[in-house]
C-alpha positions in Angstrom: -35.3 -32.5 -30.2 -36.8 -33.9 -26.9 -40.2 -32.6 -27.8 -40.1 -34.4 -31.1 -39.1 -37.7 -29.4 -41.6 -37.2 -26.7 -44.5 -36.5 -29.1 -43.6 -39.4 -31.3 -43.4 -41.9 -28.4 -46.5 -40.6 -26.7 -48.4 -40.9 -30.0 -47.1 -44.5 -30.3 -48.2 -45.5 -26.8 -51.6 -43.8 -27.3 -54.4 -45.2 -29.5 -53.5 -45.5 -33.2 -54.7 -42.5 -35.2 -55.7 -40.4 -32.2 -53.9 -37.1 -31.6 -51.0 -37.4 -29.2 -52.1 -36.8 -25.6 -50.8 -33.9 -23.5 -48.0 -35.2 -21.3 -48.5 -34.8 -17.6 -46.1 -33.4 -15.1 -44.0 -36.0 -13.2 -45.6 -34.5 -10.0 -49.0 -35.8 -10.9 -49.7 -39.2 -9.4 -52.7 -40.3 -11.5 -50.9 -41.1 -14.8 -51.7 -44.6 -16.0 -48.7 -45.3 -18.1 -45.1 -44.1 -17.9 -43.1 -44.0 -21.2 -40.0 -42.6 -20.8 -37.2 -40.8 -20.2 -35.1 -38.9 -22.1 -31.9 -37.0 -22.7 -29.2 -35.2 -24.4 -28.7 -33.2 -27.5 -25.2 -32.0 -28.4 -25.0 -29.1 -30.8 -22.1 -29.2 -33.3 -21.9 -25.5 -34.2 -23.4 -22.3 -33.1 -26.1 -20.6 -35.2 -24.5 -18.0 -37.5 -26.2 -14.9 -39.0 -27.5 -15.6 -42.4 -25.7 -12.9 -44.3 -24.2 -9.9 -42.4 -25.0 -6.5 -43.7 -28.1 -7.6 -45.6 -31.3 -5.7 -45.4 -33.9 -7.0 -43.0 -36.8 -8.8 -44.8 -40.1 -7.1 -45.1 -41.9 -9.7 -43.1 -41.5 -10.1 -39.3 -38.7 -12.4 -38.4 -39.4 -14.8 -35.5 -37.6 -13.9 -32.3 -34.4 -15.8 -31.9 -34.0 -17.7 -28.6 -31.3 -16.4 -26.3 -28.5 -18.6 -25.1 -29.1 -20.6 -22.0 -27.9 -23.7 -20.1 -30.0 -26.7 -19.0 -32.8 -25.6 -16.6 -32.0 -28.4 -14.2 -28.6 -26.7 -13.5 -30.5 -23.8 -11.9 -27.8 -21.3 -12.7 -28.2 -17.8 -11.5 -27.0 -14.9 -13.7 -23.7 -15.0 -11.8 -23.5 -18.8 -12.1 -24.1 -18.5 -15.9 -21.1 -16.1 -16.1 -18.9 -18.5 -14.2 -20.1 -21.3 -16.5 -19.0 -19.2 -19.5 -15.5 -18.6 -18.2 -13.1 -20.2 -20.7 -10.1 -19.6 -18.4 -11.5 -21.2 -15.2 -13.6 -23.9 -17.0 -15.5 -24.7 -13.8 -17.5 -28.0 -13.8 -21.3 -27.4 -13.6 -23.7 -30.0 -12.0 -27.3 -29.8 -10.6 -27.2 -28.4 -7.1 -27.6 -30.8 -4.2 -30.2 -28.5 -2.7 -32.4 -28.8 -5.8 -34.6 -31.5 -7.1 -32.6 -34.4 -8.4 -32.8 -35.7 -11.9 -35.0 -38.7 -12.5 -33.5 -42.1 -11.2 -30.7 -40.2 -9.4 -29.1 -39.5 -12.8 -25.8 -37.7 -12.6 -24.8 -34.9 -14.9 -21.8 -32.6 -15.3 -20.6 -30.2 -18.0 -17.7 -27.8 -18.7 -17.2 -25.1 -21.4 -14.5 -25.3 -24.0 -11.2 -23.6 -23.7 -12.0 -20.7 -26.1 -12.9 -22.2 -29.4 -16.5 -20.7 -29.3 -18.2 -18.0 -27.2 -20.6 -20.3 -25.4 -21.0 -23.9 -24.5 -22.3 -25.5 -27.6 -23.5 -28.7 -25.9 -27.1 -28.8 -24.7 -28.8 -31.3 -22.5 -32.3 -32.2 -21.1 -33.7 -34.9 -19.0 -37.4 -35.5 -18.4 -40.0 -38.0 -17.3 -43.1 -38.2 -19.5 -46.4 -39.7 -18.5 -49.1 -40.6 -21.1 -52.7 -41.0 -20.0 -54.4 -44.0 -21.4 -52.9 -46.6 -23.7 -55.0 -48.8 -25.9 -53.6 -51.8 -27.8 -53.6 -51.7 -31.5 -55.2 -54.7 -33.2 -52.6 -56.9 -34.9 -55.0 -59.4 -36.5 -53.9 -60.4 -39.9 -55.9 -59.3 -42.9 -57.6 -61.7 -45.2 -55.4 -62.4 -48.2 -56.6 -61.1 -51.5 -57.1 -63.5 -54.5 -54.0 -63.7 -56.7 -51.7 -62.4 -53.9 -50.6 -65.6 -52.3 -47.2 -64.2 -51.5 -48.9 -61.9 -48.9 -50.7 -64.8 -47.2 -50.3 -63.2 -43.7 -49.6 -59.8 -42.2 -46.0 -59.1 -41.4 -45.3 -59.2 -37.7 -44.5 -55.8 -36.2 -43.1 -55.8 -32.7 -43.6 -53.1 -30.0 -39.8 -52.6 -30.1 -39.8 -51.9 -33.8 -42.6 -49.4 -33.4 -40.6 -47.5 -30.7 -37.5 -47.5 -32.9 -39.5 -46.2 -35.8 -41.0 -43.4 -33.7 -37.6 -42.3 -32.6 -36.3 -42.4 -36.2 -39.2 -40.4 -37.4 -38.6 -37.9 -34.6 -35.1 -37.2 -35.9 -36.4 -36.8 -39.4 -39.2 -34.4 -38.3 -36.7 -32.4 -36.3 -34.4 -32.1 -39.3 -37.3 -30.9 -41.5 -38.4 -28.5 -38.8 -34.9 -27.0 -38.6 -35.0 -26.5 -42.4 -38.3 -24.6 -42.1 -37.2 -22.5 -39.2 -33.9 -21.6 -40.8 -35.6 -18.9 -42.7 -37.8 -17.6 -39.9 -35.1 -17.3 -37.4 -32.4 -16.1 -39.9 -29.9 -18.6 -38.4 -27.7 -21.3 -39.8 -26.0 -24.3 -38.3 -26.4 -27.9 -37.3 -25.9 -30.3 -34.4 -25.3 -33.9 -33.5 -27.8 -35.6 -31.3 -27.7 -38.4 -28.8 -31.1 -39.4 -27.3 -32.0 -42.1 -24.8 -35.5 -43.3 -24.2 -36.6 -45.7 -21.5 -39.9 -47.4 -22.3 -41.6 -50.7 -21.0 -38.4 -52.2 -19.6 -36.1 -51.3 -22.5 -33.6 -48.6 -23.1 -33.4 -47.1 -26.7 -30.2 -45.2 -27.6 -30.4 -43.2 -30.8 -27.3 -41.5 -32.2 -26.7 -39.2 -35.1 -23.2 -37.7 -34.8 -20.0 -38.1 -32.8 -21.4 -38.3 -29.3 -21.4 -41.8 -27.8 -23.0 -44.0 -25.1 -21.7 -47.1 -23.3 -23.1 -49.4 -20.6 -20.7 -50.4 -17.9 -22.2 -53.6 -16.3 -20.2 -55.5 -13.7 -17.0 -54.1 -15.3 -18.1 -55.2 -18.7 -18.3 -52.6 -21.5 -21.3 -52.7 -23.8 -21.2 -50.1 -26.6 -24.6 -48.5 -27.2 -23.7 -46.3 -30.1 -20.8 -45.6 -32.5 -19.3 -42.4 -33.9 -20.5 -41.4 -37.4 -17.4 -40.0 -39.2 -16.1 -40.0 -42.7 -14.0 -43.0 -41.8 -16.7 -45.1 -40.2 -19.2 -44.3 -43.0 -16.9 -44.4 -45.9 -18.8 -47.0 -47.8 -22.2 -45.3 -47.4 -20.8 -42.0 -48.7 -19.0 -43.7 -51.6 -22.2 -45.6 -52.5 -24.2 -42.4 -52.6 -21.5 -40.7 -54.7 -21.4 -43.8 -57.1 -25.2 -43.9 -57.5 -25.6 -40.1 -57.8 -22.4 -38.8 -59.4 -24.1 -35.4 -60.0 -23.8 -34.8 -56.2 -20.0 -34.8 -56.7 -20.2 -31.9 -59.2 -17.2 -33.1 -61.2 -15.0 -31.9 -58.2 -14.8 -35.1 -56.2 -14.2 -38.8 -56.8 -16.0 -41.5 -54.8 -12.9 -43.7 -55.0 -10.4 -43.8 -52.2 -6.6 -43.9 -52.6 -3.9 -44.2 -50.0 -2.8 -40.7 -50.9 -3.7 -37.9 -53.3 -3.2 -38.9 -56.9 -0.8 -36.7 -58.9 -1.1 -35.8 -62.6 2.2 -37.4 -63.4 0.8 -40.7 -62.2 -1.8 -40.9 -65.0 -1.7 -44.4 -66.6 0.2 -45.9 -63.6 -1.2 -48.5 -61.3 -2.2 -47.5 -57.7 -4.0 -49.0 -54.8 -7.7 -48.0 -54.4 -11.0 -49.1 -53.0 -14.6 -48.3 -53.8 -18.0 -48.5 -52.2 -18.0 -52.3 -52.2 -14.5 -52.9 -50.9 -13.1 -53.3 -47.4 -9.7 -54.3 -48.8 -7.4 -52.7 -51.4 -6.7 -53.5 -55.0 -4.9 -52.0 -58.0 -6.3 -49.9 -60.8 -4.9 -47.9 -63.7 -5.1 -44.2 -62.8 -7.5 -42.2 -65.1 -8.2 -38.5 -65.5 -11.2 -38.7 -63.2 -9.1 -40.1 -60.4 -7.3 -36.7 -60.1 -10.4 -35.2 -58.5 -10.4 -34.6 -54.8 -11.4 -37.7 -52.8 -14.9 -37.6 -51.2 -13.4 -38.9 -48.0 -9.9 -37.6 -47.0 -7.7 -37.6 -43.9 -7.5 -40.0 -41.0 -8.9 -40.1 -37.4 -10.1 -36.8 -36.1 -8.7 -35.0 -39.2 -10.9 -37.1 -41.6 -13.2 -34.8 -43.6 -16.2 -35.4 -45.9 -15.8 -33.3 -49.1 -12.9 -31.5 -47.3 -15.5 -29.7 -45.2 -17.0 -31.6 -42.2 -15.9 -34.2 -39.8 -19.2 -35.9 -39.0 -21.6 -37.7 -41.4 -24.8 -37.7 -39.5 -26.6 -34.9 -37.7 -29.4 -32.4 -37.8 -29.6 -29.1 -39.7 -26.8 -27.7 -41.8 -29.2 -27.4 -44.7 -27.3 -24.5 -46.2 -23.7 -25.8 -45.7 -21.7 -25.8 -48.9 -18.2 -27.1 -49.8 -15.7 -24.4 -49.3 -15.4 -22.1 -52.4 -18.1 -24.2 -54.1 -21.8 -24.4 -54.5 -22.0 -28.1 -53.8 -24.3 -28.8 -50.8 -23.1 -31.1 -48.0 -26.6 -32.2 -46.9 -27.2 -35.1 -49.3 -24.2 -36.8 -47.7 -24.9 -35.5 -44.1 -27.8 -37.8 -43.0 -30.2 -37.0 -40.1 -31.1 -40.7 -39.8 -30.0 -42.1 -36.4 -28.8 -45.6 -35.5 -30.9 -46.9 -32.7 -29.7 -49.7 -30.3 -31.9 -51.4 -27.8 -30.9 -52.8 -24.4 -33.5 -55.0 -22.5 -33.2 -54.1 -18.8 -35.3 -57.1 -17.8 -32.8 -59.6 -19.1 -30.2 -58.9 -16.4 -30.3 -58.2 -12.7 -28.4 -54.9 -12.3 -26.6 -53.7 -9.3 -26.1 -50.0 -8.2 -22.7 -49.9 -9.9 -24.2 -50.7 -13.4 -24.6 -47.4 -15.4 -25.3 -46.0 -18.8 -22.7 -43.3 -19.6 -23.6 -40.7 -22.3 -20.9 -38.3 -23.4 -20.4 -35.7 -26.1 -17.3 -35.8 -28.3 -15.4 -33.7 -25.8 -15.2 -36.7 -23.5 -14.5 -39.4 -26.1 -11.8 -37.4 -27.9 -9.4 -38.0 -25.0 -11.0 -40.9 -23.0 -11.3 -44.5 -24.0 -14.1 -46.9 -23.0 -11.7 -48.8 -20.7 -10.7 -45.5 -19.0 -14.4 -44.7 -18.4 -15.0 -48.1 -17.0 -12.1 -47.7 -14.6 -13.4 -44.3 -13.4 -16.8 -45.9 -12.9 -15.3 -48.5 -10.6 -13.0 -46.1 -8.8 -15.6 -43.4 -8.0 -18.6 -45.6 -7.2 -16.7 -47.8 -4.9 -15.9 -44.8 -2.8 -19.6 -44.2 -2.1 -22.4 -46.2 -0.3 -24.6 -48.0 -2.9 -27.7 -46.1 -1.7 -26.1 -42.7 -1.9 -27.8 -40.9 -4.8 -25.1 -38.3 -5.1 -22.6 -40.9 -6.3 -23.7 -40.7 -9.9 -23.2 -36.9 -10.0 -19.8 -37.4 -8.5 -19.0 -39.9 -11.3 -20.2 -37.5 -14.0 -18.0 -34.8 -12.5 -15.0 -37.1 -12.3 -15.4 -38.1 -16.0 -15.6 -34.4 -17.1 -12.6 -33.5 -14.9 -10.6 -36.4 -16.3 -11.2 -35.3 -19.9 -10.7 -31.6 -19.2 -7.4 -32.0 -17.4 -5.7 -29.2 -15.4 -4.3 -25.9 -16.5 -0.6 -25.7 -17.1 1.8 -23.5 -19.0 0.9 -25.0 -22.3 -2.8 -25.4 -21.9 -5.0 -28.0 -20.3 -3.1 -31.2 -19.6 -3.9 -34.7 -18.5 -1.8 -36.6 -15.9 0.3 -38.1 -18.6 1.0 -34.6 -19.9 -1.0 -35.1 -23.1 -3.4 -32.4 -24.1 -6.8 -32.5 -22.4 -10.0 -31.9 -24.3 -10.4 -28.3 -25.4 -13.9 -28.9 -26.4 -17.2 -28.6 -24.5 -17.7 -31.7 -22.4 -21.1 -33.0 -21.2 -21.8 -36.3 -19.4 -24.9 -38.1 -18.2 -24.6 -41.1 -15.8 -27.8 -43.1 -15.6 -27.9 -45.8 -13.0 -29.4 -49.1 -14.1 -29.9 -50.5 -10.6 -30.1 -49.5 -7.0 -31.7 -46.2 -5.9 -32.1 -45.2 -9.5 -34.1 -48.3 -10.5 -36.9 -47.7 -13.0 -40.5 -48.2 -12.0 
């Protein structure tokens, strides 16, 4: 995913129409322009074999990449085994002896409590330099006769170009996964949360249930939102309304407070459709007995009774259970991109951007994250670069909990997160300032 974003942004910053330049290593001092920085990708499910027991295809199948952890963790074989220990669930962070992540960024992760063999989260962080950057002419074209409504060229800002490059990167990645699905003989999909810093602005792109927030002087600024059947109910219902063939006669795009029973035919019941935020009454018809497109509440909400997220990459072969209906038309790879202008505010060393996979946010609120930011960073000197790794570790530990007789528990005795947890902490001021 990072390569797709990097290529798209590098091509944007380069001259229009020219092939994307080869990115330089951050160690090289002669780069003339520095676009950005980048970040995490959180897989939702592990690749599965595409049909056990089937005969191998005649053509050569591409080699499947082996499981690994982020290279910046510098894990030895023994360290990788410890990181895969579901019982101990040791927190992993980049070693103090190694090269720090860009801008003193902090990172920590922990494996799940046994729901999958490996840590399904994956992360990367990289500085990319682009040689040469030429401005693209924005002079308006001469209007054509008879086209007075197009009297001038529509203004296109640099910000909208970067947003478009990131959106295209997600789409290209999804298409690439569809092509490679056959070559690698694997199935599966993932959510993705990507952050790009470029020319004084931070771009946060999200497709899935990972989230990002900025904590600035104690204030919480949401930089993404979760995409679930509940948060995207109206988009899903609109698609089902416009293309009823996607529902296959098995689902209804309407929502009811509960499952409609056959004995309630002809009775009045509350409902809402793709245009409604409130509820109204309708007379129950035969079609209303179909299974609802969106069912359940909270973390138990499901789309087509199958999946709990509504945006992500891959899953091109995912079908409704015991059906041939594909999920993909409703599962969108299109991200939401939010922009934060760093130049509009003077940041202090305690202002941070926190990125977390769903393992963090399942059990931790924004306010609890902000309180942890204040508690941990206040215990370190402002110029201590290790403070952000300590904060990432504290957030992971706080969501994981401690082992007790009945599983991993939080201090209030509620269940801790049994999922994989990955956290980035990116400082917005102080020793991690961007140049």
